[in-house]
C-alpha positions, 0 to 999 in steps of 0.5 A: 917908096923906100925899100921898093926902088933899086935905082933912085938916080934912074927914077929921077932921070925918068921923072925928068924925061917925062915931066913937061918943061917948066913942070915940077916933081916932088919927092917926099920920103919918111926916114925909117928910123924912129926917133925920140924926144926923150934923149935917154931913149934917143941915145940908147943904141939897144932900144927897139927903135934902133933895132927896128931901123937897123933891120930895115937898113940890112934889108936894103943892103941885101936887096939893093933897095935902100931904106936910107934915101930920106936921110943922106941927101941923095934925094936932092943930089940925084934930082940935081944930077937929073937936071932939075933946077930951083930945088927946094928941100925941107925936113920936119918931124912927124910925131907918132901918137898924141904926145905933142902940145901943139894941136896940129902936131898932136892931130897928125901924131894921132893919125900917124899912130893909128896908121902905124898901129894898123899897118906895122904887121904887114910892113914887117912881114916881107922885109924881116920875114922873107928877106932876113929869114925870120920866122913868123913868130920872131916877126910877131914878137918884134912887131909887138915890141915895136908897137909897145915901144911906140905907145910908151908914154915917155917915148915921145916918138917921131919920124923925120920927113924929107921933101925935095922938089924941083923944076924942069927948066923951060929950055934945056941947053943943047950939049955938043 
């Protein structure tokens, strides 16, 4: 839901209010930054992967709707502040494409790669075109560069996924 929520603290407070005592709430977000198992690409600040995420971070700053919720620990912090207990958090890599050796990761990467390939245009049009004011042609060029970078065999791209879930206590202590 990144890019759509302007007040994550409020979202978790509302979730806490509306879940039954003993109920669980999960927040799963994918970090917008594309990483690479290829350290040369990962460290290259001018690489398309870095440019792409910086543009979305800029969109978040302009709109007040962060694209960084999955990367800075705020999911867990805000859930705890809302009152959730028994918090559990986990992060993992979600590959893009069929490059992983592990068959499960390879399959997930193929699905993820197909999803991105079919949705990347629509994903970029509003934030980069409308919010940042890029022309349709500029967005098309950027999307083409990103698509090419994701398919580069040596890129070994992946996203970090962050999941946090917690439970609403059975009883909530009364405050004075």
